[in-house]
C-alpha positions as CSV (number, residue, x, y, z in Angstrom):
1,X,0.0,0.0,0.0
2,X,1.4,3.4,-1.0
3,X,2.0,6.3,1.4
4,X,-0.8,8.3,-0.4
5,X,-3.4,5.5,0.0
6,X,-2.4,4.9,3.6
7,X,-2.8,8.7,4.2
8,X,-6.1,8.7,2.5
9,X,-7.3,5.8,4.6
10,X,-6.2,7.5,7.8
11,X,-7.9,10.7,6.9
12,X,-11.1,8.8,6.1
13,X,-11.0,7.0,9.4
14,X,-10.5,10.3,11.3
15,X,-13.4,11.9,9.4
16,X,-15.6,8.9,10.1
17,X,-14.6,9.0,13.8
18,X,-15.5,12.7,14.2
19,X,-18.6,12.4,12.1
20,X,-19.9,9.6,14.4
21,X,-18.8,11.4,17.5
22,X,-20.6,14.6,16.4
23,X,-23.8,12.7,15.7
24,X,-24.0,10.7,18.9
25,X,-27.7,10.5,20.0
26,X,-27.4,12.4,23.3
27,X,-25.6,15.3,21.8
28,X,-27.9,15.5,18.8
29,X,-31.0,15.0,20.9
30,X,-29.9,17.7,23.4
31,X,-29.1,20.1,20.5
32,X,-32.5,19.5,19.0
33,X,-34.2,20.4,22.3
34,X,-32.0,23.6,22.6
35,X,-32.8,24.6,19.0
36,X,-36.6,23.9,19.5
37,X,-36.7,25.8,22.8
38,X,-35.5,29.0,21.2
39,X,-39.0,29.5,19.8
40,X,-40.6,29.4,23.2
41,X,-41.3,32.3,25.5
42,X,-39.2,30.9,28.3
43,X,-36.3,29.1,26.5
44,X,-34.2,28.4,29.6
45,X,-37.0,26.8,31.5
46,X,-37.8,24.8,28.3
47,X,-34.3,23.5,28.0
48,X,-34.0,22.6,31.7
49,X,-37.4,20.9,31.9
50,X,-36.9,18.8,28.7
51,X,-33.2,18.0,28.6
52,X,-33.6,15.1,31.0
53,X,-36.0,13.6,28.4
54,X,-33.6,13.9,25.5
55,X,-33.1,10.2,25.0
56,X,-36.9,9.6,24.7
57,X,-37.5,12.7,22.6
58,X,-34.7,12.0,20.1
59,X,-35.2,14.5,17.3
60,X,-39.0,14.2,17.0
61,X,-41.2,17.3,17.2
62,X,-44.1,15.1,18.2
63,X,-42.2,13.4,21.1
64,X,-40.9,16.9,22.1
65,X,-44.4,18.3,22.3
66,X,-45.7,15.2,24.1
67,X,-42.8,15.5,26.7
68,X,-43.5,19.2,27.2
69,X,-47.1,18.4,27.9
70,X,-46.2,15.6,30.2
71,X,-43.8,17.7,32.2
72,X,-46.4,20.5,32.4
73,X,-49.1,18.1,33.5
74,X,-46.9,16.7,36.3
75,X,-46.2,20.2,37.5
76,X,-49.8,21.2,37.3
77,X,-50.9,18.1,39.3
78,X,-48.3,18.7,42.0
79,X,-49.3,22.4,42.3
80,X,-53.0,21.5,42.3
81,X,-52.4,19.0,45.1
82,X,-50.4,21.5,47.1
83,X,-53.1,24.1,46.7
84,X,-55.8,21.6,47.8
85,X,-53.8,20.7,50.9
86,X,-53.3,24.4,51.7
87,X,-57.0,25.0,51.4
88,X,-57.9,22.0,53.7
89,X,-55.5,23.4,56.3
90,X,-56.6,27.0,56.0
91,X,-56.4,28.1,59.7
92,X,-55.5,31.7,59.9
93,X,-56.6,32.6,56.4
94,X,-59.2,35.3,56.0
95,X,-62.4,34.7,54.1
96,X,-61.1,36.5,51.0
97,X,-58.0,34.4,51.0
98,X,-60.0,31.2,51.4
99,X,-62.3,32.2,48.5
100,X,-59.2,33.0,46.3
101,X,-57.8,29.6,47.2
102,X,-61.0,27.8,46.4
103,X,-61.2,29.5,43.0
104,X,-57.6,28.6,42.3
105,X,-58.0,25.0,43.3
106,X,-61.0,24.8,40.9
107,X,-59.2,26.5,38.0
108,X,-56.1,24.4,38.5
109,X,-58.3,21.3,38.5
110,X,-59.7,22.4,35.1
111,X,-56.1,23.1,33.9
112,X,-55.1,19.5,34.8
113,X,-58.1,18.1,33.0
114,X,-57.3,20.1,29.8
115,X,-53.6,19.1,29.8
116,X,-54.6,15.4,30.4
117,X,-57.0,15.6,27.4
118,X,-54.3,17.1,25.3
119,X,-51.8,14.3,26.1
120,X,-54.5,11.7,25.4
121,X,-55.2,13.2,22.0
122,X,-51.5,13.5,21.3
123,X,-51.2,9.7,21.7
124,X,-53.9,9.1,19.1
125,X,-52.9,11.3,16.2
126,X,-54.1,10.1,12.9
127,X,-52.9,11.5,9.6
128,X,-56.4,11.5,8.2
129,X,-57.7,13.8,10.9
130,X,-54.5,15.5,12.0
131,X,-55.6,19.2,11.5
132,X,-58.7,18.8,13.7
133,X,-56.8,16.9,16.4
134,X,-54.0,19.4,16.5
135,X,-56.6,22.2,16.7
136,X,-58.2,20.5,19.7
137,X,-54.9,20.1,21.4
138,X,-54.0,23.7,20.9
139,X,-57.4,24.8,22.2
140,X,-57.1,22.7,25.4
141,X,-53.5,23.8,26.1
142,X,-54.6,27.5,25.6
143,X,-57.5,26.9,27.9
144,X,-55.2,25.4,30.6
145,X,-53.0,28.5,30.3
146,X,-56.1,30.8,30.7
147,X,-57.1,28.8,33.9
148,X,-53.6,29.3,35.4
149,X,-53.7,33.1,34.5
150,X,-57.1,33.3,36.2
151,X,-55.7,31.7,39.4
152,X,-52.8,34.2,39.4
153,X,-55.2,37.1,38.9
154,X,-57.2,36.0,42.0
155,X,-54.0,36.5,44.0
156,X,-53.2,39.9,42.5
157,X,-55.7,41.7,44.7
158,X,-54.7,44.1,47.5
159,X,-55.2,43.0,51.0
160,X,-54.3,39.3,50.7
161,X,-51.6,37.8,52.9
162,X,-48.2,38.7,51.3
163,X,-46.5,35.4,52.0
164,X,-49.5,33.4,50.8
165,X,-49.8,35.5,47.6
166,X,-46.1,35.1,46.9
167,X,-46.1,31.3,47.4
168,X,-49.2,30.7,45.3
169,X,-48.3,33.1,42.5
170,X,-44.8,31.6,42.4
171,X,-46.1,28.0,42.0
172,X,-48.8,28.9,39.5
173,X,-46.4,31.1,37.5
174,X,-44.0,28.2,37.0
175,X,-46.9,26.0,35.7
176,X,-48.1,28.8,33.5
177,X,-44.6,29.2,32.0
178,X,-44.3,25.5,31.3
179,X,-47.8,25.6,29.7
180,X,-46.8,28.5,27.6
181,X,-43.7,26.6,26.4
182,X,-45.7,23.5,25.7
183,X,-48.2,25.5,23.7
184,X,-45.4,27.0,21.6
185,X,-44.1,23.5,20.8
186,X,-47.6,22.2,20.1
187,X,-48.1,25.1,17.7
188,X,-44.9,24.3,16.0
189,X,-45.9,20.7,15.7
190,X,-49.2,21.7,14.2
191,X,-47.3,23.6,11.5
192,X,-45.4,20.4,10.5
193,X,-48.4,18.3,9.5
194,X,-46.5,17.0,6.5
195,X,-44.2,15.3,9.0
196,X,-46.9,12.9,10.1
197,X,-47.2,9.5,8.3
């Protein structure tokens, strides 16, 4: 084997090594999430909340939107349960605060239901009916976001306990930001209907 053919073989092997190294699944999957999250309102939260799911998401916009909805639903359920527990143990709260908590528990329950319906529909997407299904999912996620905003509005009033207001609004705001990000990824998925089989 001549020097030039040996050199060519070595260069080819080096190129193949770097090519395979740069396309490793974790790196590619994580980069896909980072790139996709740029289009959301809260990109840093988007990346943090979805990066741990990179292996499952791969580079699929559908799996990305599904993961975003799942993460949001988990957060909404946890927050809803915490709000319910706080309402049950409402000693020391004034009637206005109890009323705001009741409203918030109700709206968060509705938000959880809408997110659950969205995930259920996402698992049954059919190419023959994709436009209507995606429209339903977008509507439900938008409604969930509205419910969360309504809860936060209830704690924007003057005269409510400052600590309670801060805790509730902080928790709900986190869920609302996750929901907003999920909605952006669902909207993006809806624009890629050609990607569905």
